[in-house]
Residue frames as a rotation matrix with the C-alpha (Angstrom) as fourth column:
MET 1
-0.633 -0.123 -0.764 57.21
0.285 0.881 -0.378 -59.53
0.720 -0.457 -0.522 -77.03
SER 2
-0.957 0.241 -0.161 55.51
0.088 -0.290 -0.953 -57.45
-0.276 -0.926 0.256 -74.44
SER 3
-0.429 0.830 -0.358 52.57
-0.901 -0.421 0.103 -56.69
-0.065 0.366 0.928 -76.76
THR 4
-0.313 0.249 -0.917 52.19
-0.360 0.862 0.357 -60.40
0.879 0.442 -0.180 -77.51
LEU 5
-0.821 0.007 -0.571 52.03
0.492 0.515 -0.701 -61.27
0.290 -0.857 -0.426 -73.70
LEU 6
-0.854 0.499 -0.148 49.67
-0.297 -0.700 -0.649 -58.43
-0.428 -0.510 0.746 -72.99
ARG 7
-0.268 0.778 -0.567 47.28
-0.924 -0.040 0.381 -59.38
0.274 0.626 0.730 -75.82
LEU 8
-0.469 0.081 -0.880 47.46
0.001 0.996 0.091 -63.04
0.883 0.042 -0.467 -74.88
GLY 9
-0.892 0.132 -0.432 46.70
0.446 0.109 -0.888 -62.31
-0.070 -0.985 -0.156 -71.18
LEU 10
-0.669 0.697 -0.258 43.77
-0.564 -0.702 -0.434 -59.89
-0.484 -0.145 0.863 -72.08
TRP 11
-0.184 0.620 -0.763 42.16
-0.751 0.412 0.516 -62.37
0.634 0.668 0.390 -74.65
THR 12
-0.662 -0.036 -0.749 42.55
0.328 0.885 -0.331 -65.20
0.675 -0.465 -0.574 -72.03
LEU 13
-0.912 0.321 -0.255 40.82
0.176 -0.254 -0.951 -62.98
-0.370 -0.912 0.175 -69.50
VAL 14
-0.483 0.786 -0.386 37.97
-0.867 -0.490 0.089 -62.32
-0.119 0.378 0.918 -71.91
LEU 15
-0.263 0.321 -0.910 37.54
-0.353 0.846 0.400 -65.93
0.898 0.426 -0.109 -72.61
ILE 16
-0.824 -0.078 -0.561 37.59
0.445 0.522 -0.727 -66.77
0.349 -0.849 -0.396 -68.87
LEU 17
-0.797 0.588 -0.139 34.99
-0.351 -0.638 -0.685 -64.08
-0.491 -0.497 0.715 -68.16
ALA 18
-0.285 0.669 -0.686 32.81
-0.882 0.098 0.461 -65.41
0.376 0.736 0.563 -70.92
LEU 19
-0.405 0.015 -0.914 33.02
0.095 0.995 -0.026 -68.96
0.910 -0.097 -0.404 -69.49
PHE 20
-0.961 0.106 -0.256 32.20
0.257 -0.001 -0.966 -67.63
-0.102 -0.994 -0.026 -66.03
VAL 21
-0.594 0.767 -0.242 29.16
-0.740 -0.639 -0.208 -65.92
-0.315 0.056 0.948 -67.35
VAL 22
-0.127 0.512 -0.849 27.99
-0.611 0.634 0.474 -69.08
0.781 0.579 0.232 -69.12
ARG 23
-0.706 -0.172 -0.687 28.70
0.326 0.782 -0.531 -71.13
0.628 -0.599 -0.496 -66.04
GLU 24
-0.914 0.318 -0.253 26.70
0.128 -0.365 -0.922 -68.78
-0.385 -0.875 0.293 -63.75
SER 25
-0.514 0.753 -0.411 23.88
-0.857 -0.474 0.203 -68.21
-0.042 0.456 0.889 -66.28
TYR 26
0.351 0.595 -0.723 23.17
-0.608 0.732 0.308 -71.88
0.712 0.332 0.619 -66.79
SER 27
-0.437 -0.621 0.650 24.09
-0.892 0.203 -0.405 -73.16
0.119 -0.757 -0.643 -63.36
GLU 28
0.151 0.588 0.795 21.34
-0.548 0.718 -0.428 -76.01
-0.823 -0.371 0.431 -63.52
ALA 29
0.849 0.171 -0.500 22.23
-0.526 0.361 -0.770 -77.08
0.048 0.917 0.397 -67.06
PRO 30
0.821 -0.542 0.178 24.83
0.480 0.825 0.299 -79.83
-0.309 -0.160 0.937 -67.77
ILE 31
0.534 -0.668 0.519 27.08
0.401 -0.340 -0.851 -77.32
0.745 0.662 0.086 -69.38
ALA 32
0.557 -0.354 0.751 27.96
-0.712 -0.669 0.212 -75.76
0.428 -0.653 -0.625 -66.01
GLU 33
0.829 -0.323 0.457 29.42
-0.114 0.702 0.703 -79.10
-0.548 -0.635 0.545 -64.88
MET 34
0.668 -0.558 0.492 31.81
0.733 0.379 -0.565 -79.02
0.129 0.738 0.662 -67.87
ILE 35
0.112 -0.593 0.797 33.31
0.065 -0.796 -0.601 -75.72
0.992 0.119 -0.051 -66.63
PRO 36
0.367 0.021 -0.930 34.72
0.886 0.296 0.357 -76.34
0.283 -0.955 0.090 -63.14
GLN 37
0.986 0.133 0.097 35.14
0.083 -0.909 0.408 -73.43
0.143 -0.394 -0.908 -60.87
ARG 38
0.491 -0.871 0.026 38.77
0.204 0.144 0.968 -74.48
-0.847 -0.470 0.248 -59.97
MET 39
-0.058 -0.500 0.864 39.76
0.987 0.099 0.123 -74.35
-0.147 0.861 0.488 -63.77
LEU 40
0.642 0.419 0.642 38.36
0.557 -0.830 -0.016 -70.85
0.527 0.368 -0.766 -63.95
GLU 41
0.952 -0.289 -0.097 40.37
-0.097 -0.587 0.804 -69.63
-0.289 -0.756 -0.587 -60.98
GLN 42
0.191 -0.927 0.322 43.54
0.520 0.374 0.768 -71.17
-0.833 0.020 0.553 -62.30
ALA 43
0.050 -0.096 0.994 43.00
0.975 -0.212 -0.070 -69.68
0.217 0.973 0.083 -65.76
MET 44
0.880 0.303 0.365 42.33
0.259 -0.952 0.165 -66.31
0.398 -0.051 -0.916 -64.23
MET 45
0.699 -0.693 -0.174 45.56
-0.015 -0.257 0.966 -66.40
-0.715 -0.673 -0.190 -62.25
VAL 46
-0.100 -0.697 0.710 47.52
0.830 0.335 0.446 -67.39
-0.548 0.634 0.545 -65.46
SER 47
0.358 0.369 0.858 45.75
0.830 -0.547 -0.110 -64.58
0.429 0.751 -0.502 -67.38
ALA 48
0.995 0.018 -0.094 46.61
0.072 -0.788 0.611 -62.07
-0.063 -0.615 -0.786 -64.61
SER 49
0.393 -0.919 -0.029 50.22
0.209 0.058 0.976 -62.99
-0.895 -0.390 0.215 -64.61
LEU 50
-0.117 -0.303 0.946 50.45
0.986 0.082 0.148 -62.79
-0.122 0.949 0.289 -68.41
VAL 51
0.659 0.376 0.652 49.06
0.517 -0.856 -0.029 -59.21
0.547 0.356 -0.758 -68.26
VAL 52
0.907 -0.391 -0.155 51.52
-0.046 -0.459 0.887 -58.26
-0.418 -0.798 -0.434 -65.42
ALA 53
0.068 -0.924 0.377 54.36
0.547 0.351 0.760 -59.70
-0.835 0.155 0.529 -67.28
GLY 54
0.183 0.078 0.980 53.32
0.952 -0.264 -0.157 -57.92
0.247 0.961 -0.122 -70.52
VAL 55
0.935 0.212 0.284 53.09
0.145 -0.960 0.240 -54.57
0.324 -0.183 -0.928 -68.70
ALA 56
0.695 -0.712 -0.104 56.46
-0.021 -0.165 0.986 -55.08
-0.719 -0.683 -0.129 -66.99
LEU 57
-0.045 -0.717 0.695 58.12
0.805 0.386 0.451 -55.97
-0.592 0.580 0.560 -70.18
LYS 58
0.458 0.226 0.860 56.69
0.737 -0.638 -0.225 -52.91
0.498 0.736 -0.458 -71.90
VAL 59
0.988 -0.149 -0.034 58.13
-0.101 -0.806 0.584 -50.70
-0.115 -0.573 -0.811 -69.14
PHE 60
0.270 -0.919 0.288 61.53
0.257 0.357 0.898 -52.39
-0.928 -0.169 0.333 -69.47
GLU 61
0.015 -0.270 0.963 61.49
0.991 0.131 0.021 -52.06
-0.132 0.954 0.270 -73.36
LYS 62
0.841 0.267 0.471 60.70
0.339 -0.938 -0.073 -48.30
0.423 0.221 -0.879 -73.02
GLY 63
0.793 -0.604 -0.076 63.68
-0.170 -0.339 0.925 -48.00
-0.585 -0.721 -0.372 -70.57
THR 64
-0.008 -0.868 0.496 66.12
0.601 0.393 0.696 -49.74
-0.799 0.303 0.519 -72.91
LYS 65
0.425 0.152 0.892 64.93
0.854 -0.395 -0.339 -47.45
0.301 0.906 -0.298 -75.84
VAL 66
0.997 -0.023 0.077 65.67
-0.048 -0.940 0.339 -44.36
0.065 -0.342 -0.938 -73.64
VAL 67
0.483 -0.869 0.105 69.23
-0.036 0.100 0.994 -45.76
-0.875 -0.484 0.017 -72.69
SER 68
-0.220 -0.680 0.700 70.18
0.576 0.489 0.655 -46.76
-0.787 0.547 0.284 -76.13
LYS 69
0.735 0.678 0.009 68.67
0.478 -0.508 -0.716 -43.82
-0.481 0.531 -0.698 -78.00
GLY 70
0.671 -0.448 -0.591 71.82
-0.533 -0.845 0.037 -42.03
-0.516 0.290 -0.806 -78.83
LYS 71
-0.470 -0.842 0.264 73.62
-0.385 0.465 0.797 -44.96
-0.794 0.273 -0.543 -80.41
THR 72
0.714 0.689 -0.126 72.32
-0.407 0.262 -0.875 -45.31
-0.570 0.676 0.467 -83.81
ARG 73
-0.293 -0.861 0.416 74.14
-0.197 0.481 0.855 -47.82
-0.935 0.169 -0.311 -86.01
CYS 74
-0.539 -0.044 -0.841 74.45
-0.838 -0.079 0.540 -48.75
-0.090 0.996 0.006 -89.70
THR 75
0.491 0.766 0.415 71.77
-0.716 0.626 -0.309 -51.33
-0.497 -0.146 0.856 -90.67
VAL 76
0.737 -0.257 -0.625 74.36
-0.379 0.609 -0.697 -53.18
0.560 0.750 0.351 -92.87
CYS 77
-0.066 -0.881 -0.469 77.61
0.215 0.446 -0.869 -53.35
0.974 -0.158 0.159 -90.79
GLY 78
0.617 0.410 -0.672 76.61
0.697 0.112 0.708 -51.97
0.366 -0.905 -0.217 -87.40
LYS 79
-0.576 -0.818 0.016 79.15
0.757 -0.540 -0.367 -49.07
0.308 -0.199 0.930 -87.26
PRO 80
-0.049 0.577 -0.815 77.95
0.709 -0.555 -0.436 -46.04
-0.704 -0.599 -0.382 -85.25
VAL 81
-0.389 0.095 0.916 76.39
0.768 -0.515 0.380 -43.32
0.508 0.852 0.127 -87.46
PRO 82
-0.990 0.063 0.127 75.23
-0.108 -0.913 -0.392 -39.82
0.092 -0.402 0.911 -86.74
ALA 83
-0.457 0.889 -0.002 71.67
0.214 0.108 -0.971 -39.29
-0.863 -0.444 -0.240 -85.30
GLY 84
0.277 0.800 -0.532 69.12
-0.488 -0.360 -0.795 -39.71
-0.828 0.480 0.291 -88.07
ALA 85
-0.240 -0.482 -0.843 71.28
-0.969 0.172 0.178 -41.69
0.060 0.859 -0.508 -90.40
ILE 86
0.815 0.552 0.176 70.52
-0.546 0.833 -0.084 -45.21
-0.193 -0.027 0.981 -91.47
TYR 87
0.801 -0.597 0.036 73.86
0.514 0.657 -0.552 -46.17
0.306 0.461 0.833 -93.19
CYS 88
0.215 -0.852 -0.478 77.51
0.405 -0.368 0.837 -45.46
-0.889 -0.373 0.266 -92.61
ARG 89
0.140 -0.253 -0.957 79.27
-0.618 -0.778 0.114 -43.34
-0.774 0.576 -0.265 -95.25
GLU 90
-0.844 -0.535 -0.044 80.52
-0.398 0.568 0.721 -46.38
-0.361 0.625 -0.692 -97.22
HIS 91
-0.654 0.639 0.405 77.22
0.678 0.732 -0.060 -48.20
-0.335 0.236 -0.912 -97.46
LEU 92
0.259 0.694 -0.672 75.34
0.121 -0.713 -0.690 -44.93
-0.958 0.097 -0.269 -98.06
ARG 93
-0.270 -0.405 -0.873 77.51
-0.802 -0.408 0.437 -44.42
-0.533 0.818 -0.215 -101.21
ASN 94
-0.973 -0.057 0.224 76.90
0.058 0.877 0.477 -48.07
-0.223 0.477 -0.850 -102.29
MET 95
-0.265 0.956 0.128 73.17
0.697 0.281 -0.660 -47.66
-0.667 -0.085 -0.740 -101.83
LEU 96
0.274 0.306 -0.912 73.11
-0.239 -0.897 -0.373 -44.35
-0.932 0.320 -0.172 -103.81
GLU 97
-0.597 -0.586 -0.547 75.22
-0.703 0.054 0.709 -45.80
-0.386 0.808 -0.444 -106.56
ARG 98
-0.866 0.359 0.348 72.93
0.430 0.889 0.155 -48.86
-0.254 0.284 -0.925 -106.84
GLU 99
0.176 0.960 -0.216 69.72
0.541 -0.278 -0.793 -46.67
-0.822 0.023 -0.569 -106.84
ASP 100
0.068 -0.225 -0.972 71.39
-0.604 -0.785 0.140 -44.39
-0.794 0.577 -0.190 -109.51
HIS 101
-0.895 -0.434 -0.102 72.20
-0.367 0.587 0.721 -47.43
-0.253 0.683 -0.685 -111.58
ARG 102
-0.579 0.747 0.327 68.75
0.692 0.662 -0.288 -48.91
-0.431 0.060 -0.900 -111.27
THR 103
0.327 0.813 -0.482 66.94
0.361 -0.579 -0.731 -45.63
-0.873 0.065 -0.483 -112.12
HIS 104
0.428 -0.312 -0.848 69.39
-0.656 -0.753 -0.054 -44.24
-0.622 0.580 -0.527 -114.75
GLY 105
0.999 0.029 0.017 70.72
-0.013 0.802 -0.597 -47.41
-0.031 0.597 0.802 -116.17
GLY 106
0.506 -0.862 0.004 74.26
0.433 0.258 0.864 -46.62
-0.746 -0.436 0.504 -115.22
THR 107
0.176 -0.372 0.911 74.84
0.965 -0.116 -0.234 -44.54
0.193 0.921 0.339 -118.35
ARG 108
0.938 0.313 0.147 74.74
0.277 -0.935 0.221 -41.28
0.207 -0.166 -0.964 -116.54
PRO 109
0.095 -0.961 0.258 78.10
0.297 -0.220 -0.929 -39.28
0.950 0.165 0.264 -116.60
ARG 110
0.417 -0.035 -0.908 79.71
0.908 0.063 0.414 -38.36
0.043 -0.997 0.058 -113.30
């Protein structure tokens, strides 16, 4: 989410700066009248607020990752599992049996 806000803000900023350059470069042309200064100012404020919100969310996301780092959970049922594990013991066995059945056809003796 934070990356999306940050990218949206930065791309909006690039677009606003391009419109500003066009407006100032062709100040006597009719195209300058189509780009009002007030619109550019408001769009710049929206862009800046999106960038600030994106940076703030990025900081909060990093903070939540640090806080919840020690609590890894099974991807299937959500039970707490040891660090580095993906599945709880029960689901790990199911996954290994399924993989063994898929690769060896299930005829392998135990």
